[in-house]
GUVEXKOL-819991 format. One line per field, with one value per residue (C-alpha): x, y, z; residue number from 1; residue in one letter. Coordinates in Angstrom, 2 decimals. Example, Ala and Ser with C-alpha at 12.3 -4.5 7.8 and 13.67 -1.06 7.14 Angstrom:
<atoms>
u: c(12.30  13.67)
v: c(-4.50  -1.06)
w: c(7.80  7.14)
i: c(1  2)
aa: c(A  S)
</atoms>
This chain:
<atoms>
u: c(-12.91  -12.55  -9.67  -8.95  -5.43  -4.56  -0.94  1.27  -1.42  0.99  -1.74  -0.82  -2.82  -5.89  -5.04  -1.37  0.29  3.28  5.38  2.70  -0.24  -3.05  -3.05  -6.29  -8.15  -6.67  -7.62  -11.13  -11.73  -10.39  -12.50  -15.62  -15.14  -14.71  -17.90  -19.82  -18.54  -17.21  -19.45  -19.47  -15.74  -14.51  -11.43  -9.50  -5.73  -3.69  -0.06  1.78  2.93  -0.53  0.64  3.61  4.89  2.88  1.03  -1.87  -4.01  -3.29  -4.32  -7.54  -8.17  -7.59  -10.12  -12.67  -12.11  -12.42  -15.45  -18.04  -16.22  -18.65  -16.15  -12.99  -9.92  -6.31  -3.85  -0.11  2.85  5.46  8.61  6.73  4.37  4.67  3.81  2.88  0.67  -0.93  -1.70  -3.19  -5.45  -6.43  -6.33  -8.48  -6.35  -4.79  -1.22  1.14  2.31  5.18  3.09  3.97  1.17  1.12  -1.78  -3.28  -6.72  -7.93  -10.09  -11.55  -8.60  -5.79  -4.31  -3.57  -0.54  0.08  3.66  5.14  8.44  8.42  11.31  11.49  14.24  14.89  13.74  14.18  12.44  13.48  12.33  14.17  13.87  10.62  8.86  10.24  8.82  5.36  5.93  7.16  4.01  1.73  3.22  3.44  -0.27  -1.53  -2.82  -2.70  -3.51  -0.90  -0.37  -0.76  1.57  1.06  3.96  5.03  8.65  9.30  11.28  13.05  15.37  12.94  15.60  15.00  18.09  16.33  15.62  19.08  19.71  16.16  14.72  14.31  17.38  17.16  19.71  16.92  15.77  12.04  12.20  14.17  11.55  8.68  10.35  10.55  6.82  5.61  2.12  3.56  3.21  0.47  1.61  3.40  1.64  3.59  3.91  6.81  8.14  5.43  5.20  3.29  5.52  5.13  7.53  8.62  11.48  14.42  12.59  9.52  7.33  5.08  4.89  3.50  3.10  0.22  0.55  0.81  -2.51  -0.73  2.39  4.25  7.49  7.96  9.23  12.98  14.76  18.36  18.01  18.69  16.94  13.70  11.04  7.84  4.55  0.83  -1.96  -5.46  -6.44  -6.03  -6.36  -6.24  -8.88  -7.41  -9.62  -8.75  -10.75  -10.56  -8.57  -5.85  -5.03  -5.68  -4.97  -6.45  -5.36  -8.14  -7.81  -10.50  -11.58  -10.37  -11.58  -14.23  -13.66  -16.29  -17.72  -16.75  -19.44  -20.15  -17.69  -19.63  -16.45  -15.11)
v: c(-1.38  -2.83  -1.43  -2.54  -2.33  -2.26  -1.81  -1.34  -0.78  0.81  2.31  3.05  4.76  2.75  -0.33  -0.34  -3.16  -3.22  -6.38  -8.39  -7.23  -4.72  -2.74  -0.89  -4.16  -5.56  -2.56  -2.26  -5.92  -5.48  -2.40  -4.03  -6.96  -4.56  -2.69  -5.96  -7.59  -4.85  -1.82  -1.82  -1.07  2.01  2.83  1.96  2.55  2.36  2.02  3.60  3.11  4.18  4.91  3.44  6.75  9.29  10.46  12.91  10.68  7.65  9.58  10.49  6.76  6.22  8.93  7.27  3.83  5.17  7.40  4.78  3.92  4.95  5.14  7.11  6.58  7.39  7.37  7.11  7.74  5.23  5.66  5.36  8.22  11.93  14.22  17.35  15.35  13.51  16.73  18.26  15.22  14.95  18.53  17.72  14.82  15.38  16.71  17.67  21.25  20.84  19.45  15.79  13.25  12.46  12.42  10.54  9.27  8.62  5.57  3.73  1.35  3.86  6.30  5.33  7.19  7.50  8.35  9.67  8.01  9.17  11.23  12.23  10.39  7.91  4.29  3.68  5.58  8.92  10.25  13.43  16.02  17.63  14.30  13.10  16.20  15.12  11.60  13.00  15.10  12.26  9.93  12.50  13.35  9.82  9.08  5.81  3.34  1.67  3.27  1.55  2.85  2.76  3.50  2.47  1.47  -1.13  0.60  -2.70  -4.93  -7.13  -9.81  -9.90  -9.44  -7.36  -4.69  -4.53  -1.06  0.27  -0.04  2.74  4.99  6.18  4.00  2.65  6.03  5.40  2.11  3.65  6.38  3.92  1.63  4.57  5.24  4.47  3.36  0.92  0.25  -2.23  -2.91  -1.45  -1.98  -1.42  -2.30  -1.84  -5.41  -7.00  -10.14  -10.81  -10.79  -10.64  -10.48  -8.90  -6.42  -6.75  -4.21  -6.45  -4.47  -6.52  -5.65  -7.00  -6.21  -6.87  -8.59  -6.21  -5.80  -5.46  -7.40  -9.24  -11.09  -14.81  -15.19  -15.73  -14.22  -14.66  -13.61  -9.90  -10.32  -12.19  -12.95  -10.97  -12.82  -12.09  -13.21  -12.49  -8.96  -8.76  -6.74  -7.27  -7.04  -5.63  -5.94  -3.64  -4.36  -5.53  -8.58  -6.41  -6.45  -9.31  -9.18  -11.45  -11.78  -11.74  -12.79  -11.93  -14.56  -17.71  -21.00  -22.63  -26.38  -27.14  -25.92  -26.91  -28.17  -26.48  -27.75  -28.53  -29.14  -29.71)
w: c(11.02  7.53  5.48  1.91  0.49  -3.20  -4.17  -7.22  -9.83  -12.37  -14.54  -18.15  -20.88  -21.87  -23.91  -22.93  -21.01  -18.70  -18.33  -20.10  -17.97  -18.68  -15.41  -16.10  -16.65  -13.44  -11.31  -12.74  -11.87  -8.33  -7.65  -9.14  -6.75  -3.84  -4.76  -5.00  -1.81  0.47  0.14  3.96  4.13  5.98  3.95  0.79  0.88  -2.32  -1.29  -4.19  -7.75  -8.75  -12.31  -14.14  -15.55  -13.57  -16.70  -16.19  -18.42  -16.22  -13.10  -14.95  -15.45  -11.74  -10.91  -13.18  -11.63  -8.08  -8.74  -7.61  -4.35  -1.57  1.31  2.07  -0.10  0.80  -2.09  -1.60  -3.88  -5.01  -7.03  -10.35  -9.48  -10.19  -7.29  -9.33  -11.70  -8.79  -6.96  -10.12  -10.54  -6.86  -5.52  -2.48  -1.30  2.17  2.27  5.06  5.66  3.18  0.35  0.79  0.39  4.10  6.53  9.44  10.34  13.89  14.49  17.46  17.24  16.97  14.50  10.91  9.53  5.78  4.78  1.52  0.54  -3.12  -4.44  -8.10  -9.96  -7.13  -7.29  -3.59  -0.82  0.65  4.02  5.00  7.74  6.56  6.25  9.56  11.24  10.13  11.48  14.79  15.17  14.08  16.69  19.48  19.18  18.49  21.98  23.91  21.12  18.90  15.49  12.12  9.40  5.62  3.24  -0.25  0.33  3.05  5.82  6.58  4.59  2.65  2.03  -1.74  -3.90  -6.57  -3.94  -2.37  -3.83  -4.20  -0.71  1.83  1.76  5.36  7.23  9.44  10.68  10.26  12.14  14.99  15.33  15.22  17.74  20.16  20.08  23.61  22.65  20.12  16.41  15.55  11.98  8.96  5.62  2.40  -1.29  -3.75  -3.77  -5.99  -3.85  -0.61  2.44  6.21  9.10  12.35  12.62  14.99  17.16  17.30  14.88  12.60  8.91  5.65  1.97  -0.35  -3.72  -6.68  -8.48  -11.85  -12.86  -10.13  -9.54  -9.43  -5.87  -6.17  -3.19  -4.34  -8.00  -8.63  -11.99  -11.14  -13.74  -14.13  -14.25  -14.34  -12.05  -10.89  -9.88  -6.13  -2.95  0.80  3.51  6.72  9.78  12.66  15.81  19.39  18.30  16.76  13.04  10.62  6.88  4.21  0.58  -2.04  -5.69  -8.20  -10.74  -9.04  -10.49  -8.27  -7.87  -5.22  -1.93  1.59  3.97  7.28  9.88  13.05  15.07  17.59)
i: c(1  2  3  4  5  6  7  8  9  10  11  12  13  14  15  16  17  18  19  20  21  22  23  24  25  26  27  28  29  30  31  32  33  34  35  36  37  38  39  40  41  42  43  44  45  46  47  48  49  50  51  52  53  54  55  56  57  58  59  60  61  62  63  64  65  66  67  68  69  70  71  72  73  74  75  76  77  78  79  80  81  82  83  84  85  86  87  88  89  90  91  92  93  94  95  96  97  98  99  100  101  102  103  104  105  106  107  108  109  110  111  112  113  114  115  116  117  118  119  120  121  122  123  124  125  126  127  128  129  130  131  132  133  134  135  136  137  138  139  140  141  142  143  144  145  146  147  148  149  150  151  152  153  154  155  156  157  158  159  160  161  162  163  164  165  166  167  168  169  170  171  172  173  174  175  176  177  178  179  180  181  182  183  184  185  186  187  188  189  190  191  192  193  194  195  196  197  198  199  200  201  202  203  204  205  206  207  208  209  210  211  212  213  214  215  216  217  218  219  220  221  222  223  224  225  226  227  228  229  230  231  232  233  234  235  236  237  238  239  240  241  242  243  244  245  246  247  248  249  250  251  252  253  254  255  256  257  258  259  260  261  262  263  264  265  266)
aa: c(X  X  X  X  X  X  X  X  X  X  X  X  X  X  X  X  X  X  X  X  X  X  X  X  X  X  X  X  X  X  X  X  X  X  X  X  X  X  X  X  X  X  X  X  X  X  X  X  X  X  X  X  X  X  X  X  X  X  X  X  X  X  X  X  X  X  X  X  X  X  X  X  X  X  X  X  X  X  X  X  X  X  X  X  X  X  X  X  X  X  X  X  X  X  X  X  X  X  X  X  X  X  X  X  X  X  X  X  X  X  X  X  X  X  X  X  X  X  X  X  X  X  X  X  X  X  X  X  X  X  X  X  X  X  X  X  X  X  X  X  X  X  X  X  X  X  X  X  X  X  X  X  X  X  X  X  X  X  X  X  X  X  X  X  X  X  X  X  X  X  X  X  X  X  X  X  X  X  X  X  X  X  X  X  X  X  X  X  X  X  X  X  X  X  X  X  X  X  X  X  X  X  X  X  X  X  X  X  X  X  X  X  X  X  X  X  X  X  X  X  X  X  X  X  X  X  X  X  X  X  X  X  X  X  X  X  X  X  X  X  X  X  X  X  X  X  X  X  X  X  X  X  X  X  X  X  X  X  X  X  X  X  X  X  X  X)
</atoms>
């Protein structure tokens, strides 16, 4: 199964930039590359901060950009999004019983679970009783295969000073619940931090973030005020198959300096 992840697109109104980057231009380039090279994909997941201010007009731009995508799309909310405006723009998008943008998808290689950590007026993530009830049900009915989780806010301490106070405000509750899942958690995929990161939790659960498609941070773990920078439009290819899960970073518009020959081995 081929899954594509785009994260932290921060769409503005057309022609507007955020932190020195035109997010619409970035996302259009990323999706164009996906359509050209990965029309065989099974799923596109956008892991939150779809729009920088949650404007209805920005969600309309997102709809226009995604219109040609020929495979299933799951959209997720980040702290910059607006749930009512999102739901008005995407009325057919899956929700849980309480109206949160949460759902799951069963595949040959296990259940994919999409969680909603957005709370209006909060920069960090919130995951209260109603949302936890959905996660409980999704895990309890997932079957024998490991589960893959998608969420905007990392449910672990990312170790980056800028995010010390704007991570997941749940005192580790999500991770404790995931660690108790008997069939196991294959991977947690998230966004929010605007840098690529991978690791393994104290419980032994693997996780990783994609690079932000719009503006991103210069990686500076100890600085609570890191610098913004630009970069190529980007996304990730996540292959889920009999080998497990493998994720690959893709940048659009890289400068070609030559071509490698075929390596015959050994």
